[in-house]
C-alpha positions, 0 to 999 in steps of 0.5 A: 528504537527507530522504528516504523510501528504498524498500527491500524484504525477502522473508519466510517460508515461504508466499511472504509478502512485505513491503517496507521503507523507512527512514522519516522518522517515528520509531516510539515505544512507544505502544500500537496504538490506533485512534480515530474512523471514516471520514467520515460520508457528508456528509463523504465526499461524492464529486464529482458529476463521477464520469466525470472522468479519474482523473489530470490530465496536466501538459498538462491543468493550467493553468500558474500559474507566472510568465512567467520560469519555466523549462519544464524538467522536473526530470528533464531539468535540467542535470547540472552544476548545484549541489546544493541545501541538504540537511537533515542529519537522520539516518535509522535504519541498516538492520539486516542480515538474511538476509531483506533483498533483496541488491539494494535500490533505491539510495538517492537519497543515493547517486545523482546525483539532486541534481545534476540540479536546475537552478541557478535552479528555478521560483519558482512559488507555487501555489494554497493551496486544496485543493478542486481536489485530485483526490479530496480528499474521500477523502484521509482523513489530509489532511483530518485536518490543521489549516487551515494544514497543509492550505494547506501541503499544497496548495502541495506538491500543486499544484507536484508534479502540475504537475511543478515542480522545487520548491515554496515555502511562503508561511509558516514550516514546520518540518522535522517538519511537512514530513516529515508533509506529504511522507509524506501526499503520497506515500501519500495521493495515489496519482495522483502516479505520477510523483513519487518518495518522495525529496525535498530540503528547503530548510533555513533552519536552526533546524528551519525550511524554506522549501520542498522540491525534488522528484524524479520517476520520469517526464518530463512526456510520460511522465506524460501517457502513463501517465495515459492508461493509468490512465484506460483501466484504471479505465474497464474496471474500472468496467465489470467491477464494474458491478452488484456490491455493495461486498464483491463489488467489493472481492474482485474487485479483490483477486483481480484484483491477486493474479492479475496481480501479481509481487512485486518491489522493483527496478523503477522504478515498484514503489512506485507504483500504476502499477507495481501496476496497469499493469506488474503488478510492485510491492512493498507500497507500490505494491500498497497505493496501487493497491488504495486507488486502485481502491477509491476510483475504484469509490466505496468509501472506502479509505486506505493505512497504513504501519508496522512488521511486528512479525514481523521482528527488525528491525521498528523499521527495516523498514517495510510498507504496507497498507490500511483499507477501509470496507464499509457502516458498518464499517472493516477492515484489508486487506493484499494483500501479506501474502498468498501473492503470486508472486515470479516470473512463472512461479510458480503461487500461490493466495490465502490471504486472510490479511488480507482484512478483519481487525480491530484485534484481529487486526492488533495482533499483526503490524502496528504503524502509524506514530505519524503515523497514530495521532496523526492518528487512525486509523479503528477496525476493530472488527468481523470480520463481513466477514472472508473466513474468518468469512463463509465458515465457514473459521475454526478456534478453540481450541474446535474439534477440528482433525481434526473441523473439517477433516473438516467442511470436506472434507465441504463442499468435497471433489470426486472430480475437478477442483481443490479449494482450501480456505483456513483461518484459525486463531485460535490459533498453537499449534493452527495450528502443530500442524495444519501438522504433522499435517494429512496424517494427518487427510486420509489418515484422511478418505479411508480413512473415506469410502472415496474414491479418494486425491487428491493434496493440498498445503498452502500456509501463511502463518505471519504470518496463521496461514492455510493453503490445502489444495489437492487436485488430481490423481487418483492 
């Protein structure tokens, strides 16, 4: 079965978590490059009807199927029906690692999903026009497709948002094109919260498909109810961020999601924006979709990127998702999952902002985008002027003396009472590692030199982002 298996892994000493999946898009040895930028304002225009619901529930969308079409939802189809034709293309086998979750979400190939498709699925031929696709102007990679590919994408989108069991193409489509279109349907369309990443192509042989069968996480009624919750969520979010500038809005959403999220890979909706924003339990896929959707609803261009975490020994099989956002005229990488997220609800954690508005130059050592994105053309992230640590003077470089740099920050932030939290990023790995081993000596010397009452301090750290958080709390 062609599928996007959503599997997760935990990572490193700073409670840094990444999710993984077996991808239908194979990696290559091509170098990390970014080309182009986001659409110009005219190309990235926002619909005038900004108050419309973020998602139309199936009940709100006209049914264009024929009178003979069945009204059954795919999730409610008879279990005894035969399995549709399945592609035989192979998936990369997952490398065994101590970092891999012991209880990943089961693969559809190992479940009974395929037996739930009815024997006579709908023969719906939806509209090929993309103009009525929700938020189409902000679907960056969909708009990078050729005209024919966009028509095929529209067929998939309209069938999926209507909860159809299948989509049937009007023309010849190759399997690798279907892989691309289904990947973008999953990652460029966070509003399809009811749609699983798994799918079964209708193979015609010779690398040709005539359509695809979908799998869903929700029934139509459940989807309609969840859409109402999403609409209410975005209404509240717009009120909360009213009057903020772009950076303030971005950081508000970042902090809101960080504070509310528990990293998990096992819930039904952990791979969707619904899991991240409403249930507050998600893995990297759901987190990146949720962040992008929030930004787009608030009028800020943001897209989701998938690729490989280069810090993993099994990086060619593990997968990860993050975002690219446009603030002003520049684009930046954002990876909320790579921060110090909690793994259980009773944990107390603090953000390190390890990848809040990073440049390509920083990301290329830790994140490798899928070739699908580089081939379509990713936005170039060339600046770091909106990076959290740069903006707040919290960067230690090889030109700085770590002890003196820490003392300067303590002069700025230290307080004899109340909590103090200082987030620091290092541009050099050796200095970062040295600092994590010697910071207590620097801190103790500062307290003694300044004649201050000692206050308890703890260091949180993120090996991937080379960031630390110095937390100073109780009076001893």
